[in-house]
C-alpha positions as CSV (number, residue, x, y, z in Angstrom):
1,M,23.6,63.7,-157.6
2,R,20.4,62.4,-159.1
3,I,17.4,62.2,-156.7
4,D,14.4,60.5,-158.2
5,F,11.0,61.7,-157.0
6,T,8.3,59.0,-156.9
7,T,5.2,60.5,-158.3
8,S,2.2,60.2,-156.1
9,E,-1.5,60.6,-156.8
10,R,-2.3,64.2,-156.2
11,S,-3.2,65.3,-152.6
12,T,-3.2,61.8,-151.1
13,L,-2.4,61.7,-147.5
14,G,-0.1,60.1,-144.9
15,V,0.2,61.1,-141.2
16,E,2.9,60.3,-138.6
17,W,1.9,61.0,-134.9
18,E,4.6,60.8,-132.2
19,L,3.1,59.9,-128.8
20,A,4.6,60.0,-125.4
21,L,4.3,57.3,-122.8
22,V,3.8,58.6,-119.2
23,D,3.6,56.7,-115.9
24,H,0.0,56.5,-114.7
25,E,0.9,57.4,-111.1
26,T,3.6,60.1,-111.5
27,G,3.0,61.5,-115.0
28,E,6.8,61.1,-115.6
29,L,7.9,59.8,-119.0
30,A,8.0,56.0,-119.1
31,P,10.6,54.0,-121.2
32,H,8.2,51.3,-122.3
33,A,8.2,51.7,-126.1
34,P,10.5,48.7,-126.8
35,A,8.3,46.4,-124.8
36,I,5.1,47.7,-126.4
37,L,6.5,47.4,-129.9
38,A,7.8,43.9,-129.3
39,D,4.3,42.9,-128.1
40,L,2.7,44.5,-131.2
41,A,5.2,43.3,-133.8
42,H,2.3,41.7,-135.7
43,V,0.9,45.2,-136.4
44,N,3.7,45.8,-139.0
45,D,3.3,42.4,-140.7
46,G,2.6,42.3,-144.4
47,G,3.0,46.0,-145.2
48,P,4.5,49.4,-144.4
49,E,5.2,50.0,-140.7
50,R,2.2,51.4,-138.8
51,L,4.0,51.5,-135.4
52,T,7.6,52.5,-135.0
53,T,10.3,53.5,-132.5
54,E,11.7,57.0,-132.1
55,L,14.9,58.4,-130.6
56,L,13.8,57.8,-127.0
57,T,12.3,54.8,-125.4
58,N,9.4,56.9,-124.0
59,T,7.9,57.4,-127.5
60,V,5.9,55.4,-130.0
61,E,5.1,56.7,-133.5
62,V,1.8,55.8,-135.1
63,V,1.9,55.9,-139.0
64,T,-1.1,55.7,-141.4
65,G,-1.3,54.1,-144.8
66,V,-2.0,56.2,-147.9
67,H,-5.5,57.9,-147.9
68,H,-7.5,60.3,-149.9
69,R,-9.6,61.7,-147.1
70,V,-8.6,63.2,-143.8
71,S,-11.3,61.2,-142.0
72,D,-9.9,57.9,-143.2
73,A,-6.4,58.8,-142.1
74,V,-7.7,59.7,-138.6
75,D,-9.6,56.5,-138.4
76,D,-6.4,54.6,-139.4
77,L,-4.5,56.3,-136.5
78,R,-7.3,55.5,-134.0
79,G,-7.2,51.9,-135.0
80,T,-3.5,51.5,-134.3
81,I,-3.7,53.6,-131.1
82,D,-6.4,51.3,-129.8
83,Q,-4.0,48.4,-130.2
84,V,-1.3,50.3,-128.3
85,R,-3.5,51.1,-125.3
86,G,-3.7,47.5,-124.0
87,P,0.1,46.8,-123.7
88,A,0.7,50.3,-122.4
89,S,-1.9,49.9,-119.7
90,V,-0.4,46.6,-118.6
91,L,2.9,48.5,-118.1
92,G,1.2,51.2,-116.1
93,A,1.5,53.8,-118.9
94,D,-0.8,56.4,-120.4
95,L,-0.6,58.0,-123.8
96,M,-0.4,61.8,-124.4
97,C,0.9,64.2,-126.9
98,A,2.5,67.7,-126.6
99,G,5.6,69.3,-128.1
100,T,7.4,68.8,-124.8
101,H,6.8,67.1,-121.4
102,P,6.0,69.8,-118.8
103,Y,8.5,68.5,-116.1
104,S,10.4,65.3,-117.0
105,R,14.2,65.7,-117.3
106,Y,15.9,64.9,-120.6
107,A,18.9,63.6,-118.6
108,D,16.7,60.8,-117.3
109,Q,15.6,59.5,-120.7
110,E,16.9,56.4,-122.5
111,V,17.9,56.4,-126.1
112,T,16.4,53.6,-128.1
113,P,19.0,50.8,-128.2
114,D,20.4,49.0,-131.2
115,K,19.6,51.8,-133.7
116,E,22.7,53.0,-135.4
117,R,21.2,56.2,-136.7
118,Y,20.1,57.3,-133.2
119,A,23.5,56.5,-131.8
120,T,25.2,58.5,-134.5
121,L,22.8,61.4,-134.0
122,I,23.6,61.6,-130.3
123,D,27.3,61.1,-130.8
124,R,27.4,64.0,-133.2
125,T,25.0,66.4,-131.5
126,R,25.8,65.6,-127.9
127,W,24.2,68.1,-125.5
128,W,21.6,69.4,-128.0
129,G,20.9,65.9,-129.2
130,R,20.2,64.7,-125.7
131,Q,17.7,67.4,-125.2
132,M,15.5,66.2,-128.1
133,M,12.8,65.2,-125.6
134,I,10.2,66.5,-128.1
135,W,7.2,65.3,-130.0
136,G,5.6,66.3,-133.3
137,V,3.3,65.4,-136.2
138,H,4.3,65.0,-139.8
139,V,1.8,65.3,-142.6
140,H,2.6,64.0,-146.1
141,V,0.6,65.2,-149.1
142,G,1.1,63.6,-152.6
143,I,2.5,65.6,-155.4
144,D,1.7,64.4,-158.9
145,D,4.6,66.2,-160.7
146,R,8.1,66.8,-159.5
147,A,8.1,70.2,-161.1
148,K,5.5,71.3,-158.5
149,V,7.4,70.2,-155.4
150,L,9.6,73.2,-154.8
151,P,7.1,75.9,-155.9
152,V,4.5,74.4,-153.4
153,L,7.1,74.1,-150.7
154,N,8.1,77.8,-151.1
155,G,4.5,78.8,-151.2
156,M,3.7,76.8,-148.0
157,L,6.4,78.7,-146.1
158,T,4.0,81.6,-146.0
159,Y,1.7,79.5,-143.8
160,L,4.4,78.1,-141.5
161,P,3.5,80.4,-138.7
162,H,-0.2,79.4,-138.9
163,F,0.8,75.8,-138.5
164,Q,3.1,76.7,-135.6
165,A,0.5,78.8,-133.8
166,L,-2.3,76.2,-134.1
167,T,-0.3,73.4,-132.8
168,A,2.0,75.2,-130.3
169,S,2.0,72.9,-127.2
170,S,5.3,73.3,-125.5
171,P,5.2,76.2,-123.0
172,F,7.2,74.3,-120.3
173,W,10.6,72.8,-120.2
174,V,11.9,70.7,-117.3
175,G,9.4,72.2,-114.9
176,E,9.9,75.8,-116.0
177,E,7.5,78.1,-117.9
178,T,9.5,79.3,-120.9
179,G,7.4,82.2,-122.1
180,Y,7.2,80.6,-125.5
181,A,4.1,79.0,-127.0
182,S,6.4,76.5,-128.8
183,N,9.7,75.9,-127.0
184,R,10.0,72.8,-129.2
185,A,10.3,74.9,-132.4
186,L,13.4,76.6,-131.1
187,M,14.9,73.5,-129.5
188,F,14.7,71.3,-132.6
189,Q,16.3,73.9,-135.0
190,Q,19.5,73.6,-133.0
191,L,20.3,70.4,-134.8
192,P,22.5,71.1,-137.9
193,T,20.0,69.6,-140.4
194,A,16.8,70.8,-138.8
195,G,14.9,74.1,-139.1
196,L,13.7,76.1,-142.1
197,P,14.4,74.7,-145.6
198,P,16.3,76.7,-148.2
199,Q,14.1,78.2,-151.0
200,F,15.2,76.5,-154.2
201,D,14.0,77.4,-157.7
202,A,14.9,74.2,-159.4
203,W,15.2,70.5,-158.5
204,A,18.8,70.5,-159.7
205,E,19.7,73.0,-156.9
206,Y,18.2,70.7,-154.3
207,E,20.2,67.8,-155.8
208,A,23.4,69.9,-155.7
209,M,22.9,70.8,-152.0
210,V,22.4,67.2,-151.1
211,A,25.5,66.2,-153.1
212,D,27.5,68.9,-151.2
213,L,26.3,67.8,-147.8
214,T,26.8,64.1,-148.6
215,H,30.3,64.8,-149.9
216,T,31.3,66.6,-146.8
217,G,29.8,64.0,-144.4
218,V,27.1,66.3,-143.0
219,I,24.5,63.7,-144.0
220,D,24.5,60.2,-145.5
221,D,21.4,60.8,-147.7
222,H,18.6,63.4,-148.2
223,S,16.3,61.7,-145.6
224,E,18.6,63.1,-142.8
225,L,17.5,66.7,-143.7
226,R,14.9,67.2,-141.0
227,W,13.5,70.5,-142.3
228,D,10.2,72.0,-141.1
229,L,9.0,71.4,-144.7
230,R,10.8,69.0,-147.0
231,P,10.4,67.0,-150.2
232,S,10.0,63.3,-149.5
233,P,11.3,61.7,-152.7
234,K,10.8,58.1,-151.6
235,W,7.0,58.6,-151.1
236,G,6.4,61.3,-153.7
237,T,5.2,63.8,-151.2
238,L,5.7,67.2,-149.6
239,E,6.2,66.6,-145.9
240,T,5.1,69.2,-143.4
241,R,7.0,68.7,-140.1
242,V,6.7,72.0,-138.3
243,F,3.9,71.0,-136.0
244,D,4.3,70.6,-132.2
245,G,2.8,67.4,-130.8
246,I,-1.0,67.6,-131.2
247,A,-3.1,66.7,-128.2
248,T,-6.3,65.3,-129.8
249,T,-7.6,63.6,-132.9
250,E,-9.9,66.6,-133.5
251,E,-7.1,69.0,-133.7
252,L,-5.0,66.6,-135.8
253,A,-7.8,66.2,-138.3
254,A,-8.3,70.0,-138.5
255,V,-4.6,70.8,-139.1
256,T,-4.2,67.9,-141.6
257,A,-7.2,69.2,-143.5
258,L,-5.5,72.7,-143.6
259,V,-2.3,71.2,-145.0
260,Q,-4.0,69.0,-147.6
261,C,-6.2,71.9,-148.8
262,L,-3.3,74.3,-149.1
263,V,-1.2,71.8,-151.1
264,D,-4.1,70.9,-153.3
265,D,-5.0,74.5,-153.9
266,M,-1.5,75.4,-154.9
267,S,-1.3,72.3,-157.1
268,E,-4.5,73.5,-158.9
269,R,-3.1,77.0,-159.3
270,L,0.1,75.6,-160.8
271,D,-2.0,73.5,-163.3
272,R,-3.7,76.8,-164.3
273,G,-0.3,78.3,-165.1
274,E,-0.2,80.6,-162.1
275,T,3.0,81.6,-160.2
276,L,2.7,81.0,-156.5
277,P,3.6,83.9,-154.2
278,T,6.5,83.5,-151.9
279,M,8.2,85.5,-149.1
280,Q,11.7,86.6,-148.4
281,P,13.6,84.1,-146.2
282,W,14.1,86.7,-143.5
283,F,10.3,87.2,-143.3
284,V,9.8,83.4,-143.1
285,R,12.4,83.2,-140.3
286,E,10.8,86.1,-138.4
287,N,7.3,84.5,-138.8
288,K,8.5,81.3,-137.3
289,W,10.0,83.0,-134.3
290,R,6.8,85.1,-133.7
291,A,4.6,82.1,-133.8
292,A,6.9,80.1,-131.5
293,R,7.0,83.0,-129.1
294,Y,3.4,84.4,-129.2
295,G,1.4,81.5,-130.6
296,M,-2.2,82.5,-131.3
297,D,-1.4,86.1,-130.4
298,A,1.3,86.4,-133.1
299,I,1.2,89.2,-135.6
300,V,2.4,87.5,-138.8
301,I,3.9,88.9,-142.0
302,Q,1.5,88.0,-144.8
303,N,3.4,88.6,-148.0
304,A,6.5,89.9,-149.7
305,A,5.3,93.4,-149.3
306,G,5.4,93.1,-145.5
307,D,1.7,93.4,-144.7
308,E,0.9,92.2,-141.2
309,R,-2.1,90.7,-139.5
310,L,-3.1,88.8,-136.3
311,V,-2.6,85.1,-137.2
312,T,-6.2,84.1,-136.0
313,D,-7.7,86.8,-138.3
314,D,-5.6,85.5,-141.2
315,L,-6.7,81.9,-140.5
316,R,-10.4,82.8,-140.6
317,E,-9.9,84.3,-144.1
318,L,-7.7,81.4,-145.2
319,V,-10.3,78.9,-144.3
320,A,-12.9,80.7,-146.4
321,T,-10.5,80.8,-149.3
322,L,-9.8,77.1,-149.1
323,E,-13.4,75.9,-148.9
324,P,-13.5,74.9,-152.6
325,A,-10.4,72.7,-152.1
326,A,-12.0,71.2,-149.0
327,E,-15.2,70.4,-151.0
328,R,-13.1,68.6,-153.6
329,L,-11.2,66.6,-151.0
330,G,-14.1,65.8,-148.7
331,C,-12.7,67.5,-145.6
332,L,-14.9,70.6,-145.2
333,D,-16.0,69.6,-141.7
334,E,-12.4,69.1,-140.6
335,L,-11.3,72.4,-142.1
336,H,-14.1,74.3,-140.4
337,S,-13.2,72.6,-137.1
338,L,-10.0,74.8,-137.0
339,A,-12.4,77.2,-135.3
340,T,-12.6,74.9,-132.3
341,I,-8.9,75.5,-131.7
342,T,-9.2,79.3,-131.9
343,D,-12.3,79.1,-129.7
344,R,-11.0,76.7,-127.0
345,G,-7.4,77.8,-127.2
346,A,-4.4,76.0,-128.6
347,S,-2.8,73.3,-126.4
348,Y,-0.2,75.7,-124.9
349,Q,-3.0,78.0,-123.8
350,R,-4.9,75.1,-122.2
351,Q,-1.8,73.8,-120.5
352,L,-1.0,77.3,-119.0
353,A,-4.5,77.6,-117.8
354,V,-4.4,74.3,-116.0
355,A,-1.1,75.2,-114.4
356,A,-2.4,78.6,-113.2
357,A,-5.5,76.9,-111.8
358,H,-3.3,74.6,-109.7
359,G,-0.9,77.2,-108.4
360,G,1.8,76.3,-110.9
361,D,1.7,72.5,-110.2
362,L,2.5,70.8,-113.5
363,R,1.3,67.3,-112.6
364,P,-2.3,68.3,-113.4
365,V,-1.1,69.5,-116.8
366,V,0.1,66.0,-117.7
367,A,-3.2,64.6,-116.3
368,S,-5.1,67.0,-118.5
369,L,-3.1,66.1,-121.6
370,V,-3.7,62.4,-120.9
371,R,-7.4,63.1,-120.5
372,E,-7.6,65.1,-123.7
373,F,-5.9,62.4,-125.7
374,D,-8.4,59.8,-124.4
375,E,-11.5,61.9,-124.5
376,G,-10.9,64.7,-127.0
377,L,-11.3,68.4,-126.6
378,S,-14.4,67.9,-124.4
379,A,-12.0,67.0,-121.7
380,A,-10.7,70.6,-121.7
381,E,-14.1,71.9,-120.6
């Protein structure tokens, strides 16, 4: 099976941000996405979609155009979100983002109607599929040569726990504290085409796998492989999908800068003839679990030799290493703002603190997430 890869301009950006709609009074998830999207149909006129449905009617997804700079991508998102706020408010709904909702029940949610792919997903995956009451962020970075895609993907797997820890925002599930920083990470990988990607050495191996899975009816096409990191041949990008839902634009900008800088740095090294370091799949798998369980307190495996380090210490050194790439890409401020997350705490830490301050009541957690989305990290103070 031949899969063409659309070459993109190196290190260009696109971001997809899944947002939850919650009732202003109760904080429960609210099924208003179809009405909001119908009211804002004009937003998608004359170009690629900027506002889309998702699996459940409690979710809207905001999508950017193609950008060179992180700041422009974030401004693009803000502009679309500003248009969503009006119709949402009329319906009595607020916007928030986290990997999971602290207390709403998945059994009470509605699947988006008249979408065959959603109906097929639920019919196939049943109980696990119904539990996909989760939100995330996807960051696309342009790759200028198909030969780079798999080496960069394999190299990026080393930093998957860093992405997971920084964005971990799902410590609760249906009203219960799970003990995990990212319960979403372990929930989502229960789907048969989700989770960690294989580590291929050649594009032909990827094509052969897609051919096998298509032949046996596992997927209809490669876009149904919902890996934590995946090639996106249609757009000519590497898509990083491991992130939990991100609560604020500041955090989204910081994490997007980290991804863009890493991909650009690896692309630069490949252009110089270097071989990118990788890790054994069993180390990658262990790192994902550690970051999902312990978040910012995770001790991560750094390399194929099995050296280990606290993820926050490794992040500080990584930021310094990536500063030249950030200078090239114009996102140095955003990259440095990763320190805000380590200083203020990741979203899961902030949510747990709010719950503890209110005797375990999770309604203030939702109120805090809504406030953070509206006001930024200053709302966490």
